[in-house]
C-alpha positions in Angstrom: 92.5 128.0 97.9 92.6 126.2 94.6 95.9 124.5 93.7 96.4 123.1 90.2 98.5 119.9 90.1 100.7 120.2 87.1 102.7 117.5 85.3 106.1 118.6 86.6 109.5 118.3 85.0 110.9 115.6 87.2 114.0 115.0 85.2 116.2 117.5 83.3 115.2 116.1 79.9 111.6 115.3 80.6 109.1 116.6 78.0 106.0 114.6 79.0 105.2 112.1 81.8 103.0 109.1 82.2 100.7 108.7 85.2 101.7 105.4 86.8 99.6 105.5 90.0 97.5 107.9 92.0 98.3 107.7 95.8 95.3 109.8 96.6 91.7 109.4 95.4 89.2 112.1 94.7 87.8 113.3 98.0 91.0 112.5 100.0 92.5 115.2 102.3 95.9 116.4 100.9 98.6 118.4 102.7 101.5 120.2 101.0 104.4 117.8 100.5 102.2 114.7 100.5 103.0 112.2 97.7 100.0 112.3 95.4 101.1 110.3 92.4 103.9 108.3 90.7 105.1 109.6 87.3 107.1 107.7 84.8 109.6 110.2 83.3 112.0 109.6 80.4 114.5 108.0 82.8 112.8 106.7 86.0 109.6 106.6 88.0 109.4 109.6 90.3 107.1 110.8 93.1 104.9 113.8 92.5 104.2 115.8 95.7 101.3 118.2 96.4 102.0 121.9 96.4 99.0 122.9 98.4 96.6 121.9 101.1 92.9 120.8 100.8 91.0 118.0 99.2 91.8 116.3 96.0 88.7 117.5 94.2 89.4 116.4 90.7 91.6 113.9 88.9 92.0 114.9 85.3 94.7 112.6 84.1 93.9 108.9 84.7 96.4 106.2 85.5 98.2 105.1 82.3 97.6 108.5 80.6 100.3 110.9 79.5 100.5 114.7 79.6 103.2 117.2 78.6 105.1 119.0 81.2 103.1 121.9 82.6 99.6 120.5 81.9 97.1 120.4 84.7 96.4 116.8 85.8 94.4 117.3 89.0 92.9 120.0 91.2 93.3 120.4 95.0 90.9 122.8 96.7 88.6 123.3 99.7 85.7 121.0 100.0 83.2 123.7 99.1 85.2 125.8 96.6 83.9 126.2 93.1 86.5 124.6 90.7 84.4 125.1 87.5 86.9 127.6 86.1 89.9 125.2 86.3 90.8 123.7 83.0 89.6 120.2 82.6 87.2 120.3 85.6 83.5 120.8 85.6 81.6 122.6 88.3 80.3 119.3 89.7 83.5 117.3 89.3 82.3 115.4 86.3 84.2 112.9 84.2 87.9 113.3 83.4 88.9 115.1 80.2 92.1 113.2 79.5 93.7 109.9 80.0 92.9 106.5 78.4 89.2 106.0 77.6 87.5 103.3 79.6 86.6 100.3 77.6 83.0 99.9 76.5 81.0 97.4 78.6 81.1 93.9 77.1 77.9 92.6 75.5 76.4 89.6 77.3 77.7 86.4 75.7 75.7 83.5 74.4 75.8 80.2 76.4 79.0 78.4 75.5 78.5 75.6 73.0 75.1 76.7 71.7 73.6 79.6 69.7 70.8 81.5 71.2 67.7 81.1 69.0 66.5 84.6 70.0 69.6 86.8 70.0 68.6 90.4 70.9 69.1 92.9 68.1 71.8 94.7 70.1 73.9 91.6 70.1 73.6 90.7 66.4 76.8 91.3 64.5 77.0 92.1 60.8 80.3 92.0 59.0 80.9 93.5 55.6 81.6 90.7 53.2 82.7 90.6 49.6 81.4 93.3 47.3 80.0 95.2 50.3 77.5 92.5 51.0 76.4 92.3 54.7 77.2 89.1 56.4 74.9 87.9 59.2 76.5 85.9 62.0 75.6 85.0 65.6 77.8 86.3 68.4 79.2 82.9 69.2 79.9 82.2 65.5 81.7 85.5 65.2 83.9 84.8 68.2 84.7 81.3 67.0 85.5 82.6 63.6 87.9 85.2 65.1 89.6 82.5 67.2 90.0 80.1 64.3 90.9 82.6 61.7 87.8 81.9 59.5 86.7 84.5 57.0 83.0 84.9 57.6 82.4 86.3 54.1 83.3 82.9 52.7 81.0 80.9 54.9 77.5 79.8 53.9 75.0 80.3 56.7 72.5 77.5 57.6 70.7 79.5 60.3 67.4 81.4 60.0 67.5 83.8 57.1 71.0 82.5 56.0 72.5 83.5 59.4 75.9 81.9 60.1 76.0 79.9 63.3 78.5 77.9 65.2 78.2 74.7 63.1 78.9 76.6 59.9 82.2 78.0 61.2 83.3 74.6 62.4 82.4 73.1 59.0 84.4 75.8 57.2 87.4 75.2 59.5 87.3 71.4 58.7 87.2 72.2 55.0 90.3 74.3 55.0 92.3 73.7 58.3 95.6 74.7 57.0 94.4 78.1 55.8 92.0 78.9 58.6 93.2 77.3 61.9 94.9 79.6 64.4 95.3 79.1 68.1 92.8 81.2 70.1 95.6 83.3 71.6 97.6 83.9 68.4 97.5 87.1 66.4 99.4 88.5 63.4 101.1 91.2 65.5 101.0 93.2 68.7 101.2 96.9 69.2 103.3 97.6 72.3 102.8 101.1 73.9 106.0 103.2 73.8 107.3 104.1 77.3 108.6 107.5 78.2 112.1 106.0 78.4 111.9 104.5 74.9 110.6 107.8 73.4 113.6 109.6 74.9 116.0 106.9 73.6 114.5 107.3 70.1 114.8 111.1 70.2 118.3 111.1 71.6 119.6 108.6 69.1 118.2 110.6 66.2 119.9 113.7 67.7 123.2 111.8 67.8 123.5 109.6 64.8 122.4 112.4 62.4 124.2 115.6 63.5 127.2 114.0 65.2 129.9 112.9 62.7 130.8 109.5 64.1 134.0 107.5 63.3 135.2 104.3 64.9 138.5 102.9 66.2 138.9 99.3 67.3 141.7 97.7 69.4 142.3 94.1 70.3 143.5 93.5 73.9 145.1 90.6 75.7 143.1 90.3 78.9 145.2 87.6 80.6 146.7 90.0 83.2 143.3 91.6 84.0 141.9 88.1 84.6 144.8 87.4 87.0 144.4 90.8 88.7 140.7 90.1 89.2 141.4 86.8 90.9 144.0 88.5 93.2 141.6 91.3 94.1 138.7 88.9 94.9 141.0 86.9 97.1 141.8 90.0 99.0 138.2 90.9 99.3 137.0 87.4 100.2 136.6 88.2 104.0 134.4 91.3 103.2 132.1 89.3 101.0 132.7 91.7 98.1 133.8 90.9 94.6 134.9 92.9 91.6 134.2 92.1 88.0 136.2 92.5 84.8 133.9 95.4 84.0 134.9 97.2 87.3 138.6 96.9 86.4 137.8 98.2 82.9 136.0 101.2 84.3 139.0 102.1 86.5 141.4 101.7 83.6 139.2 103.8 81.3 139.0 106.6 83.9 142.8 106.5 84.4 143.4 106.7 80.6 140.9 109.5 80.2 142.8 111.5 82.9 145.9 111.2 80.6 143.9 112.2 77.5 141.4 115.0 78.5 140.8 115.8 74.8 138.7 112.6 74.8 137.0 113.4 78.1 135.2 116.3 76.6 131.8 117.8 75.5 130.9 119.5 72.3 129.5 122.9 73.2 128.9 124.3 69.7 131.2 127.3 70.0 133.6 125.7 72.5 134.9 122.3 73.5 134.7 121.6 77.2 137.5 119.4 78.5 137.0 117.8 81.9 139.6 117.1 84.5 137.2 114.9 86.5 136.1 111.6 84.9 132.3 110.9 85.4 131.6 107.6 83.5 128.2 106.7 82.3 127.7 103.0 82.5 125.0 101.6 80.1 122.5 99.4 82.0 119.8 97.4 80.2 116.3 97.6 81.8 113.0 96.1 80.7 112.0 98.7 78.2 115.3 100.4 77.2 118.7 101.6 78.3 119.8 104.0 81.0 123.3 105.2 81.9 123.8 105.7 85.6 127.0 107.7 86.4 130.0 106.7 88.4 131.3 110.2 89.5 135.0 110.9 89.9 135.8 107.4 88.8 139.5 108.4 88.4 139.7 109.0 92.2 138.0 105.8 93.3 139.4 102.4 94.0 138.1 99.3 92.0 136.2 97.9 95.0 134.3 101.2 95.5 133.6 101.4 91.8 132.2 97.8 92.0 129.9 98.7 94.9 128.6 101.9 93.2 128.0 100.1 89.9 126.0 97.4 91.6 123.9 99.9 93.6 123.2 102.1 90.6 122.4 99.2 88.3 120.0 97.8 90.9 118.2 101.2 91.3 118.1 101.6 87.5 116.3 98.3 87.0 113.8 99.3 89.7 113.4 102.7 88.0 114.4 104.4 91.2 117.4 106.5 90.0 117.4 110.2 91.0 118.2 112.7 88.2 121.7 113.4 89.6 122.5 109.7 89.3 122.0 109.5 85.5 123.1 113.0 84.4 126.4 114.7 84.1 128.6 112.0 82.6 131.7 113.1 80.7 132.2 109.8 78.8 130.2 106.5 78.5 130.8 102.8 78.3 128.6 100.0 77.0 129.5 96.4 77.6 127.7 93.6 75.8 130.4 91.0 76.4 128.2 89.1 78.9 125.7 88.5 76.0 128.3 86.8 73.9 128.8 89.8 71.6 132.3 89.8 70.0 132.4 93.3 68.7 130.0 96.2 68.1 129.8 100.0 67.8 127.9 102.3 70.1 126.1 105.6 69.5 127.5 108.7 71.2 125.4 110.3 73.9 125.6 114.1 73.2 127.2 116.3 74.2 129.8 113.7 75.1 132.5 113.2 72.5 133.1 109.4 72.9 131.8 106.1 74.0 133.4 102.7 74.3 131.8 99.5 73.1 133.2 96.5 75.0 133.0 93.0 73.5 133.4 89.6 75.2 136.6 87.9 76.2 137.3 85.0 73.8 140.0 82.4 73.7 141.8 83.3 70.4 144.8 81.8 68.6 147.6 84.3 68.3 151.2 84.3 67.2 153.8 84.7 70.1 157.5 84.1 69.6 157.0 82.2 66.4 154.4 79.9 67.9 150.6 79.8 67.9 149.2 80.1 71.4 145.6 80.7 72.7 145.1 83.9 74.6 142.0 85.5 76.2 141.4 88.5 73.8 138.8 91.3 73.9 137.8 93.9 71.3 137.1 97.5 72.3 135.6 99.9 69.8 135.6 103.6 70.4 132.9 105.8 68.8 134.4 109.4 68.3 132.7 112.7 67.6 135.1 114.0 64.9 134.3 117.6 65.8 136.1 117.0 69.1 138.3 113.9 68.7 140.7 113.4 65.7 141.9 110.0 64.7 145.3 110.5 66.3 143.8 111.7 69.6 141.5 108.7 69.8 144.3 106.3 68.9 146.6 107.6 71.6 143.8 107.2 74.2 143.2 103.6 73.1 146.9 102.8 73.1 147.1 104.1 76.7 144.1 102.0 77.7 145.4 98.9 76.0 148.7 99.3 77.8 146.9 99.6 81.2 144.8 96.5 80.6 147.8 94.4 79.4 149.8 95.6 82.4 147.3 96.6 85.1 149.9 98.0 87.4 150.1 100.9 84.9 146.8 102.1 86.2 148.6 103.2 89.3 151.0 105.5 87.4 
């Protein structure tokens, strides 16, 4: 029985996938449930399993290629079955119809340091020069000119028939070193392929910053008591080998404050506003080619040590691109912390349909007035991005005031 292997929707928001690796080769036996390939989705690298038994007769999408969800990327069938009717496969299992094209074979190179006096016609390279004039150059001269940044149309050739050879390129370089000398590995620019994650980030940001009416509220918080609380918590956890960070305490305080202000822990639904009682916090994590927000579920009901463990585990899997869809979807509110990068203050873009996101800056020793004197205190700025369709200025301000109170007196988190 013929089974078409489709590009499956391996994440809720996936529109296309990139084939990272085939785990089976053409001709291999395949059983239903076997892992046949790894697919890079818009969020993570997921495993694609076979939906039928037989032989992997045809690979249509090559490694590195992309295909939209639903497209046939391979064919599983019996060893003797005719698969000629399957899209993208020929009757005799010919070459693949999609995926990146194989590079053309390289032409044999001339011996290094010398020009071949009898270069075959297939190797001779002609560039278009000024006024459409054809420029004759040996392969070695052309490569050297490319490495050194020499314009062959401005070089006089001394070879047979005016052909440019190695010595001509070297002489041109010596004549104008400043204008022509480039290191062999330098280029003016590099085109970097866009990953599925980066494509999704670009699409989601455009969906957010355009339609969503953002406004921003910033508070300045004295973090002295949080720093003391962290030291006390880590002393208690010392025997277990666990530690909590400032960010872990922040997440607990944010969850507690959102419980008191469900109008900020909400989603815009178009015709309704969905206010959540549970707090599922999306924590922005930077990975190699973008950003992903694993979710700490029911953060309001968890202790700081448990939040710390979950954040470490989720962030580790996020950087390995091993998160499952239920680990990065379903957040009710998000947090982005750039304090560890020395950022003082910034604004973040809301992740629809959420109504808010907090941008956390770094803790800095700051001179402030206290009881008529100037003292230095550890201060931190927090900026809230609000969807004005859901959160008004007064609602956002009350939430931030509650959060500020909890951070400046951490025992308030327990109330």
